[in-house]
C-alpha positions as CSV (number, residue, x, y, z in Angstrom):
1,P,122.6,110.4,102.5
2,F,118.9,109.4,102.0
3,V,118.0,111.2,105.1
4,L,119.9,114.4,104.2
5,V,118.3,114.6,100.8
6,G,114.9,114.0,102.2
7,G,115.4,116.6,104.9
8,I,116.6,119.2,102.2
9,L,113.4,118.2,100.1
10,L,111.2,118.8,103.1
11,A,112.9,122.1,104.0
12,T,112.7,123.6,100.5
13,A,109.1,122.4,99.6
14,P,107.3,125.4,101.2
15,A,109.6,127.8,99.3
16,I,109.0,126.0,96.1
17,H,105.4,125.8,96.5
18,W,105.4,129.6,97.1
19,L,107.3,130.2,94.1
20,L,104.9,128.3,91.7
21,P,102.8,130.5,89.5
22,E,99.8,128.2,90.1
23,T,99.8,129.2,93.8
24,Q,100.0,132.9,93.3
25,P,96.8,135.1,93.4
26,P,95.5,136.4,90.2
27,A,97.2,139.4,88.7
28,P,95.3,142.6,89.2
29,G,92.9,143.3,86.4
30,T,92.3,139.5,85.7
31,S,88.7,138.9,85.0
32,V,86.7,135.9,86.4
33,A,85.9,134.8,82.9
34,S,89.6,134.3,82.1
35,L,90.0,132.1,85.2
36,R,87.2,129.6,84.1
37,F,88.5,126.3,83.0
38,R,85.6,125.5,80.7
39,A,87.1,127.4,77.7
40,L,90.6,125.6,78.2
41,L,89.1,122.3,78.4
42,D,86.9,122.8,75.2
43,G,90.3,123.8,73.4
44,T,92.0,120.7,74.7
45,Q,89.3,118.4,73.8
46,R,89.3,119.8,70.3
47,S,93.0,119.5,70.0
48,F,93.0,115.9,71.4
49,G,89.9,115.0,69.2
50,A,91.7,116.1,66.1
51,L,94.8,113.8,67.1
52,A,92.6,111.0,67.9
53,R,91.0,111.1,64.5
54,D,94.4,111.2,62.7
55,R,95.2,107.8,61.2
56,N,99.1,108.2,62.0
57,Q,98.3,109.2,65.7
58,Q,96.0,106.0,65.7
59,A,98.7,103.9,64.4
60,L,101.2,105.4,67.0
61,M,98.8,104.7,69.8
62,L,98.3,101.1,68.7
63,M,101.9,100.5,68.5
64,Q,102.4,101.9,72.0
65,C,99.6,99.7,73.2
66,A,101.4,96.7,71.7
67,L,104.6,97.7,73.1
68,F,103.2,97.9,76.6
69,T,101.1,94.6,76.2
70,G,104.5,92.9,75.1
71,W,106.2,94.2,78.2
72,S,103.6,92.9,80.4
73,C,103.6,89.6,78.9
74,S,107.2,89.2,79.2
75,L,107.2,90.4,82.8
76,T,104.4,88.1,83.9
77,V,103.9,85.1,81.6
78,L,107.7,84.5,80.7
79,P,108.7,83.7,84.2
80,L,105.7,81.3,84.7
81,Y,106.3,79.6,81.4
82,A,110.0,79.3,82.2
83,A,109.5,77.8,85.7
84,A,106.7,75.4,84.4
85,T,108.3,74.1,81.2
86,H,111.9,74.2,81.9
87,G,112.0,74.0,85.9
88,A,113.8,77.4,86.0
89,S,114.9,78.3,89.4
90,P,114.7,81.9,90.8
91,A,118.4,82.5,89.9
92,E,117.9,81.2,86.4
93,L,114.9,83.7,86.3
94,G,117.0,86.6,87.4
95,T,119.7,85.7,84.8
96,L,117.1,85.6,82.3
97,Y,116.0,89.1,83.3
98,S,119.6,90.3,83.5
99,V,120.3,89.2,79.9
100,S,117.1,90.7,78.6
101,S,117.8,94.1,80.4
102,A,121.4,93.9,78.9
103,L,120.1,93.3,75.5
104,G,117.6,96.3,75.8
105,V,120.4,98.5,76.8
106,L,122.7,97.5,74.0
107,G,119.8,97.6,71.3
108,A,118.5,100.8,72.5
109,P,119.2,103.7,70.1
């Protein structure tokens, strides 16, 4: 099945690439000025700048950073601590991860 899906993906990749609007030549009458990315980047920078100055967005970014930091600690420090302190075997560490994953699935909204 994996070889079949991989073959289908490779066979359809050129057709999908040809259908993407980004790969098509510009429409007739399109000026070179409209193809410049500087105006697009300036607008993007202004909108992200406004988001970065918003206190609510800053709090959300901080919460997201704390979430990823907690995940990285649980994935790296917890097994080392369990093995060093409690003498946990690889099977016990696998059980620990399985239980935490199950609790995450059950606790998710």
